[in-house]
Steps between C-alpha positions, in 0.01 A plus 500: 500500500598864473424813696589855396565748780618855549799486734663794678824350633693544177835464676415129537473442124881507464642154421704492822176547703304221329467280810380795708249594226359146495473498879327841509251398230423174682439685828284772347296296251482162671623335179753246623603313186637781281677353196618820333445874477491719191551876522244646262547874561697731727378850596793681661291814554258310726760248628279212391520213257258256349592138571356187349525213748497141372405248767359156574143495625350291775141401563484747791596807295238762425536741208432842651581751226748538220670803653622575851618852582654632818477867593830655600511688830596844368436821687557695176140463377 
């Protein structure tokens, strides 16, 4: 299965941070069997990226939505 998300921790998309990225995505999405991740887009102005997550499904998984977004805690608004 695949899931496309908007992700704000773009420092974790560097190759040397791959394990930390996988761990963060597993913790935040509940998807435990991530096979691979594709970076679809990067928006440096908003410090976000669009990730496509490829994962194995289980019978207990529920498909919530196709996109998950996290609001940044900025006081600049």
